[in-house]
Structures are given as structure tokens and as C-alpha cells.
ROMIDREN-982816 format. One record per residue: residue number from 0; residue in three letters; z negated, x negated, y of N, C-alpha, C, O in turn. Coordinates in Angstrom, 1 decimal. Layout:
BEGIN
ATOM  seq  type    n_zz    n_xx    n_yy   ca_zz   ca_xx   ca_yy    c_zz    c_xx    c_yy    o_zz    o_xx    o_yy
ATOM  NUM   ALA       Z       X       Y       Z       X       Y       Z       X       Y       Z       X       Y
...
//
This chain:
BEGIN
ATOM  seq  type    n_zz    n_xx    n_yy   ca_zz   ca_xx   ca_yy    c_zz    c_xx    c_yy    o_zz    o_xx    o_yy
ATOM    0   MET   -23.4    10.3    -5.9   -22.1    10.2    -6.6   -21.3    11.5    -6.3   -21.9    12.6    -6.3
ATOM    1   PRO   -20.1    11.3    -6.0   -19.2    12.5    -5.8   -19.1    13.4    -7.1   -19.4    12.9    -8.1
ATOM    2   ASP   -18.7    14.6    -6.9   -18.6    15.5    -8.0   -17.6    14.8    -9.0   -16.6    14.3    -8.7
ATOM    3   LEU   -18.0    14.8   -10.3   -17.2    14.2   -11.3   -17.0    15.2   -12.5   -18.0    15.7   -13.0
ATOM    4   ARG   -15.8    15.4   -12.8   -15.5    16.3   -13.9   -14.9    15.5   -15.0   -13.9    14.8   -14.8
ATOM    5   ILE   -15.5    15.6   -16.2   -15.0    14.8   -17.3   -14.5    15.8   -18.4   -15.2    16.7   -18.8
ATOM    6   GLU   -13.3    15.5   -18.9   -12.7    16.3   -20.0   -12.3    15.3   -21.1   -12.0    14.2   -20.8
ATOM    7   TRP   -12.2    15.8   -22.3   -11.8    15.0   -23.4   -11.2    15.9   -24.5   -11.4    17.1   -24.5
ATOM    8   ASP   -10.4    15.3   -25.3    -9.8    15.9   -26.5   -10.8    16.1   -27.6   -11.4    15.1   -28.0
ATOM    9   GLU   -11.0    17.3   -28.1   -12.0    17.5   -29.1   -11.7    16.8   -30.4   -12.6    16.3   -31.1
ATOM   10   ASN   -10.4    16.6   -30.8   -10.1    15.9   -32.0   -10.5    14.4   -31.8   -11.0    13.8   -32.8
ATOM   11   LYS   -10.2    13.8   -30.6   -10.6    12.5   -30.4   -12.1    12.3   -30.4   -12.7    11.3   -30.8
ATOM   12   ASN   -12.8    13.3   -29.9   -14.3    13.3   -29.8   -14.8    13.3   -31.3   -15.7    12.5   -31.6
ATOM   13   GLU   -14.3    14.1   -32.1   -14.7    14.1   -33.5   -14.4    12.8   -34.2   -15.3    12.2   -34.9
ATOM   14   SER   -13.3    12.2   -33.9   -12.9    10.9   -34.5   -13.9     9.8   -34.0   -14.3     9.0   -34.7
ATOM   15   ASN   -14.2     9.9   -32.7   -15.1     8.9   -32.1   -16.5     9.0   -32.7   -17.2     8.0   -33.0
ATOM   16   LYS   -17.0    10.2   -33.0   -18.3    10.4   -33.6   -18.3     9.8   -35.0   -19.3     9.2   -35.4
ATOM   17   ARG   -17.2    10.0   -35.8   -17.2     9.4   -37.1   -17.1     7.9   -37.1   -17.8     7.2   -37.8
ATOM   18   LYS   -16.3     7.4   -36.2   -16.0     6.0   -36.1   -17.2     5.2   -35.5   -17.5     4.1   -36.0
ATOM   19   HIS   -17.8     5.7   -34.4   -18.8     5.0   -33.7   -20.2     5.6   -33.7   -21.1     5.0   -33.2
ATOM   20   GLY   -20.3     6.8   -34.2   -21.6     7.5   -34.2   -22.0     8.0   -32.8   -23.2     8.3   -32.6
ATOM   21   VAL   -21.1     8.1   -31.9   -21.4     8.5   -30.5   -20.4     9.6   -30.1   -19.2     9.4   -30.2
ATOM   22   SER   -20.9    10.7   -29.6   -20.0    11.7   -29.1   -19.6    11.5   -27.6   -20.4    10.7   -27.0
ATOM   23   PHE   -18.6    12.1   -27.2   -18.2    12.0   -25.8   -19.3    12.7   -24.9   -19.5    12.3   -23.8
ATOM   24   GLU   -19.9    13.7   -25.4   -21.0    14.4   -24.7   -22.1    13.4   -24.4   -22.6    13.4   -23.3
ATOM   25   GLU   -22.4    12.6   -25.4   -23.5    11.6   -25.1   -23.0    10.4   -24.3   -23.7    10.0   -23.4
ATOM   26   ALA   -21.8    10.0   -24.6   -21.3     8.8   -23.9   -21.1     9.0   -22.4   -21.3     8.1   -21.6
ATOM   27   HIS   -20.7    10.2   -22.0   -20.4    10.4   -20.6   -21.6    10.4   -19.7   -21.5    10.2   -18.5
ATOM   28   THR   -22.8    10.4   -20.3   -24.1    10.4   -19.5   -24.2     9.1   -18.8   -25.0     9.0   -17.8
ATOM   29   VAL   -23.5     8.0   -19.2   -23.7     6.7   -18.6   -23.2     6.8   -17.1   -23.7     6.0   -16.3
ATOM   30   PHE   -22.3     7.7   -16.8   -21.8     7.8   -15.4   -22.9     8.4   -14.5   -22.7     8.4   -13.3
ATOM   31   PHE   -23.9     9.0   -15.1   -25.0     9.7   -14.3   -26.3     9.0   -14.4   -27.4     9.5   -14.0
ATOM   32   ASP   -26.4     7.8   -15.0   -27.6     7.1   -15.3   -28.0     6.2   -14.1   -27.4     5.2   -13.8
ATOM   33   ASP   -29.1     6.7   -13.5   -29.7     5.9   -12.3   -30.2     4.5   -12.7   -30.3     3.7   -11.9
ATOM   34   TRP   -30.4     4.3   -14.0   -31.0     3.0   -14.4   -29.9     2.1   -15.0   -30.2     1.0   -15.5
ATOM   35   ALA   -28.7     2.5   -15.0   -27.6     1.7   -15.6   -27.5     0.4   -14.8   -27.7     0.4   -13.6
ATOM   36   ILE   -27.2    -0.6   -15.5   -26.9    -2.0   -14.9   -25.5    -2.3   -15.1   -24.9    -2.3   -16.2
ATOM   37   LEU   -24.8    -2.6   -14.0   -23.4    -3.0   -14.0   -23.3    -4.5   -13.9   -23.9    -5.1   -13.0
ATOM   38   ILE   -22.6    -5.1   -14.8   -22.4    -6.6   -14.8   -20.9    -6.9   -14.7   -20.1    -6.5   -15.5
ATOM   39   GLU   -20.6    -7.6   -13.6   -19.2    -7.9   -13.3   -18.7    -8.9   -14.3   -19.4    -9.9   -14.5
ATOM   40   ASP   -17.5    -8.8   -14.8   -16.8    -9.8   -15.6   -16.3   -10.9   -14.7   -15.4   -10.7   -13.9
ATOM   41   GLU   -16.9   -12.1   -14.8   -16.6   -13.2   -13.9   -15.1   -13.6   -14.1   -14.5   -14.1   -13.1
ATOM   42   ASP   -14.6   -13.5   -15.3   -13.2   -14.0   -15.6   -12.5   -13.0   -16.5   -12.5   -13.2   -17.7
ATOM   43   PRO   -12.0   -11.9   -16.0   -11.4   -10.9   -16.8   -10.2   -11.3   -17.6    -9.8   -10.7   -18.6
ATOM   44   ASN    -9.6   -12.5   -17.3    -8.4   -13.0   -18.0    -8.8   -13.9   -19.1    -8.0   -14.3   -19.9
ATOM   45   GLU   -10.1   -14.2   -19.3   -10.6   -15.1   -20.4   -10.6   -14.2   -21.7   -11.0   -13.1   -21.6
ATOM   46   PRO   -10.1   -14.8   -22.8   -10.1   -14.1   -24.0   -11.6   -13.7   -24.5   -12.5   -14.4   -24.2
ATOM   47   GLU   -11.7   -12.6   -25.1   -13.0   -12.1   -25.7   -13.4   -13.0   -26.8   -12.5   -13.5   -27.6
ATOM   48   GLU   -14.7   -13.2   -27.0   -15.2   -14.0   -28.1   -15.3   -13.1   -29.4   -15.7   -13.6   -30.4
//
């Protein structure tokens, strides 16, 4: 993977931790996860359930 630099707003990070229980520090690790599985959305125009 090419070099990737991730920045975020600390106020939004705190809000995200309160709302979702996940910090951006933890969430950004998905971009470096060798075991991640990507699933393509077959119809991105279809409404969410």
C-alpha cells in the first residue's frame, strides 16, 4: 500500500467516541488490515434496508 497519512479533527474524534464507542485512532486501522474483506455493493443505487 502506498504511504497513507490520515488526519482528523479532534473534536469530531471525541464526538465519534461518545456516539459510536470507536475512536478514529482505532477506526483507521482498517486501512492497514491484511485480513480485511472488501465486499462490492452490487447496486449502490438501491435504497438501504
